[in-house]
Every structure is written in C-alpha cells, then in structure tokens.
PQR file with spaces between the fields and no chain letter, atoms N, CA, C, O and H, PARSE charges and radii, in Angstrom:
ATOM       1  N    MET     1     -24.608   63.870  -35.488 -0.4000 1.5000
ATOM       2  CA   MET     1     -24.868   64.557  -36.759 -0.0000 2.0000
ATOM       3  C    MET     1     -26.056   63.908  -37.449  0.5500 1.7000
ATOM       4  O    MET     1     -26.097   62.690  -37.628 -0.5500 1.4000
ATOM       5  N    GLY     2     -27.026   64.737  -37.836 -0.4000 1.5000
ATOM       6  CA   GLY     2     -28.215   64.203  -38.497 -0.0000 2.0000
ATOM       7  C    GLY     2     -27.924   63.780  -39.922  0.5500 1.7000
ATOM       8  O    GLY     2     -27.028   64.312  -40.577 -0.5500 1.4000
ATOM       9  H    GLY     2     -26.993   65.726  -37.690  0.4000 1.0000
ATOM      10  N    ARG     3     -28.694   62.819  -40.389 -0.4000 1.5000
ATOM      11  CA   ARG     3     -28.514   62.326  -41.762 -0.0000 2.0000
ATOM      12  C    ARG     3     -29.816   62.505  -42.517  0.5500 1.7000
ATOM      13  O    ARG     3     -30.744   61.713  -42.353 -0.5500 1.4000
ATOM      14  H    ARG     3     -29.423   62.387  -39.857  0.4000 1.0000
ATOM      15  N    CYS     4     -29.894   63.535  -43.341 -0.4000 1.5000
ATOM      16  CA   CYS     4     -31.121   63.791  -44.082 -0.0000 2.0000
ATOM      17  C    CYS     4     -31.000   63.264  -45.514  0.5500 1.7000
ATOM      18  O    CYS     4     -29.913   63.296  -46.090 -0.5500 1.4000
ATOM      19  H    CYS     4     -29.140   64.179  -43.475  0.4000 1.0000
ATOM      20  N    PRO     5     -32.085   62.787  -46.084 -0.5600 1.5000
ATOM      21  CA   PRO     5     -32.081   62.296  -47.471  0.2800 2.0000
ATOM      22  C    PRO     5     -32.125   63.449  -48.466  0.5500 1.7000
ATOM      23  O    PRO     5     -33.079   63.578  -49.233 -0.5500 1.4000
ATOM      24  N    CYS     6     -31.083   64.293  -48.451 -0.4000 1.5000
ATOM      25  CA   CYS     6     -31.055   65.452  -49.334 -0.0000 2.0000
ATOM      26  C    CYS     6     -30.322   65.134  -50.635  0.5500 1.7000
ATOM      27  O    CYS     6     -29.989   63.977  -50.893 -0.5500 1.4000
ATOM      28  H    CYS     6     -30.308   64.189  -47.828  0.4000 1.0000
ATOM      29  N    CYS     7     -30.077   66.135  -51.436 -0.4000 1.5000
ATOM      30  CA   CYS     7     -29.517   65.930  -52.770 -0.0000 2.0000
ATOM      31  C    CYS     7     -28.154   65.244  -52.737  0.5500 1.7000
ATOM      32  O    CYS     7     -27.789   64.560  -53.693 -0.5500 1.4000
ATOM      33  H    CYS     7     -30.348   67.075  -51.226  0.4000 1.0000
ATOM      34  N    ILE     8     -27.400   65.413  -51.662 -0.4000 1.5000
ATOM      35  CA   ILE     8     -26.083   64.789  -51.562 -0.0000 2.0000
ATOM      36  C    ILE     8     -26.211   63.272  -51.618  0.5500 1.7000
ATOM      37  O    ILE     8     -25.360   62.586  -52.185 -0.5500 1.4000
ATOM      38  H    ILE     8     -27.697   65.969  -50.885  0.4000 1.0000
ATOM      39  N    ARG     9     -27.291   62.754  -51.018 -0.4000 1.5000
ATOM      40  CA   ARG     9     -27.476   61.313  -50.904 -0.0000 2.0000
ATOM      41  C    ARG     9     -28.393   60.744  -51.974  0.5500 1.7000
ATOM      42  O    ARG     9     -28.647   59.540  -51.995 -0.5500 1.4000
ATOM      43  H    ARG     9     -27.982   63.312  -50.558  0.4000 1.0000
ATOM      44  N    GLU    10     -28.894   61.595  -52.861 -0.4000 1.5000
ATOM      45  CA   GLU    10     -29.876   61.146  -53.848 -0.0000 2.0000
ATOM      46  C    GLU    10     -29.323   60.009  -54.707  0.5500 1.7000
ATOM      47  O    GLU    10     -28.201   60.085  -55.206 -0.5500 1.4000
ATOM      48  H    GLU    10     -28.689   62.573  -52.844  0.4000 1.0000
ATOM      49  N    GLY    11     -30.114   58.971  -54.870 -0.4000 1.5000
ATOM      50  CA   GLY    11     -29.709   57.852  -55.701 -0.0000 2.0000
ATOM      51  C    GLY    11     -28.870   56.819  -54.965  0.5500 1.7000
ATOM      52  O    GLY    11     -28.526   55.780  -55.528 -0.5500 1.4000
ATOM      53  H    GLY    11     -31.026   58.909  -54.465  0.4000 1.0000
ATOM      54  N    LEU    12     -28.540   57.096  -53.714 -0.4000 1.5000
ATOM      55  CA   LEU    12     -27.728   56.150  -52.951 -0.0000 2.0000
ATOM      56  C    LEU    12     -28.577   55.475  -51.888  0.5500 1.7000
ATOM      57  O    LEU    12     -29.663   55.944  -51.546 -0.5500 1.4000
ATOM      58  H    LEU    12     -28.819   57.940  -53.256  0.4000 1.0000
ATOM      59  N    ASN    13     -28.070   54.382  -51.380 -0.4000 1.5000
ATOM      60  CA   ASN    13     -28.773   53.626  -50.349 -0.0000 2.0000
ATOM      61  C    ASN    13     -28.920   54.473  -49.094  0.5500 1.7000
ATOM      62  O    ASN    13     -27.934   54.991  -48.570 -0.5500 1.4000
ATOM      63  H    ASN    13     -27.189   54.001  -51.658  0.4000 1.0000
ATOM      64  N    ARG    14     -30.149   54.614  -48.613 -0.4000 1.5000
ATOM      65  CA   ARG    14     -30.387   55.424  -47.419 -0.0000 2.0000
ATOM      66  C    ARG    14     -30.550   54.557  -46.176  0.5500 1.7000
ATOM      67  O    ARG    14     -31.029   55.025  -45.144 -0.5500 1.4000
ATOM      68  H    ARG    14     -30.950   54.193  -49.038  0.4000 1.0000
ATOM      69  N    GLY    15     -30.152   53.299  -46.278 -0.4000 1.5000
ATOM      70  CA   GLY    15     -30.191   52.409  -45.122 -0.0000 2.0000
ATOM      71  C    GLY    15     -28.887   52.541  -44.357  0.5500 1.7000
ATOM      72  O    GLY    15     -28.498   53.647  -43.985 -0.5500 1.4000
ATOM      73  H    GLY    15     -29.763   52.918  -47.117  0.4000 1.0000
ATOM      74  N    ALA    16     -28.215   51.440  -44.120 -0.4000 1.5000
ATOM      75  CA   ALA    16     -26.940   51.466  -43.407 -0.0000 2.0000
ATOM      76  C    ALA    16     -25.866   52.110  -44.287  0.5500 1.7000
ATOM      77  O    ALA    16     -25.745   51.805  -45.473 -0.5500 1.4000
ATOM      78  H    ALA    16     -28.531   50.541  -44.422  0.4000 1.0000
ATOM      79  N    TRP    17     -25.089   53.012  -43.672 -0.4000 1.5000
ATOM      80  CA   TRP    17     -24.024   53.675  -44.409 -0.0000 2.0000
ATOM      81  C    TRP    17     -22.696   52.988  -44.152  0.5500 1.7000
ATOM      82  O    TRP    17     -22.432   52.506  -43.050 -0.5500 1.4000
ATOM      83  H    TRP    17     -25.187   53.260  -42.708  0.4000 1.0000
ATOM      84  N    THR    18     -21.872   52.951  -45.172 -0.4000 1.5000
ATOM      85  CA   THR    18     -20.533   52.397  -44.998 -0.0000 2.0000
ATOM      86  C    THR    18     -19.627   53.473  -44.409  0.5500 1.7000
ATOM      87  O    THR    18     -19.963   54.657  -44.435 -0.5500 1.4000
ATOM      88  H    THR    18     -22.087   53.343  -46.067  0.4000 1.0000
ATOM      89  N    ALA    19     -18.497   53.067  -43.888 -0.4000 1.5000
ATOM      90  CA   ALA    19     -17.545   54.019  -43.320 -0.0000 2.0000
ATOM      91  C    ALA    19     -17.064   54.987  -44.402  0.5500 1.7000
ATOM      92  O    ALA    19     -16.839   56.166  -44.131 -0.5500 1.4000
ATOM      93  H    ALA    19     -18.224   52.105  -43.867  0.4000 1.0000
ATOM      94  N    GLU    20     -16.909   54.485  -45.618 -0.4000 1.5000
ATOM      95  CA   GLU    20     -16.451   55.339  -46.718 -0.0000 2.0000
ATOM      96  C    GLU    20     -17.475   56.424  -47.021  0.5500 1.7000
ATOM      97  O    GLU    20     -17.116   57.591  -47.176 -0.5500 1.4000
ATOM      98  H    GLU    20     -17.092   53.527  -45.838  0.4000 1.0000
ATOM      99  N    GLU    21     -18.750   56.048  -47.107 -0.4000 1.5000
ATOM     100  CA   GLU    21     -19.802   57.025  -47.365 -0.0000 2.0000
ATOM     101  C    GLU    21     -19.850   58.059  -46.252  0.5500 1.7000
ATOM     102  O    GLU    21     -20.008   59.253  -46.509 -0.5500 1.4000
ATOM     103  H    GLU    21     -19.042   55.100  -46.981  0.4000 1.0000
ATOM     104  N    ASP    22     -19.712   57.594  -45.003 -0.4000 1.5000
ATOM     105  CA   ASP    22     -19.762   58.499  -43.868 -0.0000 2.0000
ATOM     106  C    ASP    22     -18.615   59.498  -43.931  0.5500 1.7000
ATOM     107  O    ASP    22     -18.794   60.677  -43.625 -0.5500 1.4000
ATOM     108  H    ASP    22     -19.585   56.625  -44.794  0.4000 1.0000
ATOM     109  N    LYS    23     -17.431   59.023  -44.329 -0.4000 1.5000
ATOM     110  CA   LYS    23     -16.271   59.907  -44.445 -0.0000 2.0000
ATOM     111  C    LYS    23     -16.478   60.930  -45.558  0.5500 1.7000
ATOM     112  O    LYS    23     -16.135   62.101  -45.396 -0.5500 1.4000
ATOM     113  H    LYS    23     -17.285   58.065  -44.577  0.4000 1.0000
ATOM     114  N    ILE    24     -17.035   60.494  -46.682 -0.4000 1.5000
ATOM     115  CA   ILE    24     -17.292   61.400  -47.800 -0.0000 2.0000
ATOM     116  C    ILE    24     -18.228   62.524  -47.363  0.5500 1.7000
ATOM     117  O    ILE    24     -17.970   63.696  -47.638 -0.5500 1.4000
ATOM     118  H    ILE    24     -17.313   59.543  -46.813  0.4000 1.0000
ATOM     119  N    LEU    25     -19.310   62.164  -46.684 -0.4000 1.5000
ATOM     120  CA   LEU    25     -20.255   63.176  -46.242 -0.0000 2.0000
ATOM     121  C    LEU    25     -19.624   64.083  -45.195  0.5500 1.7000
ATOM     122  O    LEU    25     -19.824   65.298  -45.225 -0.5500 1.4000
ATOM     123  H    LEU    25     -19.519   61.212  -46.461  0.4000 1.0000
ATOM     124  N    THR    26     -18.869   63.507  -44.275 -0.4000 1.5000
ATOM     125  CA   THR    26     -18.206   64.311  -43.242 -0.0000 2.0000
ATOM     126  C    THR    26     -17.247   65.305  -43.877  0.5500 1.7000
ATOM     127  O    THR    26     -17.225   66.475  -43.494 -0.5500 1.4000
ATOM     128  H    THR    26     -18.707   62.521  -44.250  0.4000 1.0000
ATOM     129  N    ASP    27     -16.461   64.857  -44.837 -0.4000 1.5000
ATOM     130  CA   ASP    27     -15.526   65.742  -45.530 -0.0000 2.0000
ATOM     131  C    ASP    27     -16.274   66.848  -46.262  0.5500 1.7000
ATOM     132  O    ASP    27     -15.826   67.994  -46.272 -0.5500 1.4000
ATOM     133  H    ASP    27     -16.479   63.907  -45.149  0.4000 1.0000
ATOM     134  N    TYR    28     -17.402   66.518  -46.871 -0.4000 1.5000
ATOM     135  CA   TYR    28     -18.204   67.507  -47.587 -0.0000 2.0000
ATOM     136  C    TYR    28     -18.715   68.576  -46.631  0.5500 1.7000
ATOM     137  O    TYR    28     -18.626   69.771  -46.914 -0.5500 1.4000
ATOM     138  H    TYR    28     -17.766   65.587  -46.863  0.4000 1.0000
ATOM     139  N    VAL    29     -19.251   68.134  -45.495 -0.4000 1.5000
ATOM     140  CA   VAL    29     -19.789   69.075  -44.517 -0.0000 2.0000
ATOM     141  C    VAL    29     -18.688   69.987  -43.978  0.5500 1.7000
ATOM     142  O    VAL    29     -18.897   71.191  -43.829 -0.5500 1.4000
ATOM     143  H    VAL    29     -19.323   67.164  -45.266  0.4000 1.0000
ATOM     144  N    LEU    30     -17.529   69.425  -43.689 -0.4000 1.5000
ATOM     145  CA   LEU    30     -16.425   70.223  -43.158 -0.0000 2.0000
ATOM     146  C    LEU    30     -15.907   71.219  -44.193  0.5500 1.7000
ATOM     147  O    LEU    30     -15.452   72.307  -43.838 -0.5500 1.4000
ATOM     148  H    LEU    30     -17.359   68.447  -43.810  0.4000 1.0000
ATOM     149  N    ALA    31     -15.976   70.851  -45.459 -0.4000 1.5000
ATOM     150  CA   ALA    31     -15.476   71.718  -46.525 -0.0000 2.0000
ATOM     151  C    ALA    31     -16.440   72.856  -46.842  0.5500 1.7000
ATOM     152  O    ALA    31     -16.057   73.843  -47.469 -0.5500 1.4000
ATOM     153  H    ALA    31     -16.345   69.968  -45.747  0.4000 1.0000
ATOM     154  N    HIS    32     -17.694   72.717  -46.407 -0.4000 1.5000
ATOM     155  CA   HIS    32     -18.689   73.746  -46.703 -0.0000 2.0000
ATOM     156  C    HIS    32     -19.224   74.339  -45.416  0.5500 1.7000
ATOM     157  O    HIS    32     -20.076   75.227  -45.453 -0.5500 1.4000
ATOM     158  H    HIS    32     -18.005   71.915  -45.898  0.4000 1.0000
C-alpha cells in the first residue's frame, strides 16, 4: 500500500510510521 503525503497525514511526521498510525490509516482506507 502506497503512503502519500496527503491531507490525512498533514501535520504529522512523514518519516517512520508507528503501528498505531498505520492502523489508523488502514482503518480509514477500509472505511472509505
């Protein structure tokens, strides 16, 4: 899964992602 610096990630660290951040984004993508 690609990780783009879009509005979802704005203002957050775009380096290494934590497992929690990855889960949040995964849940968001699955919900939409």
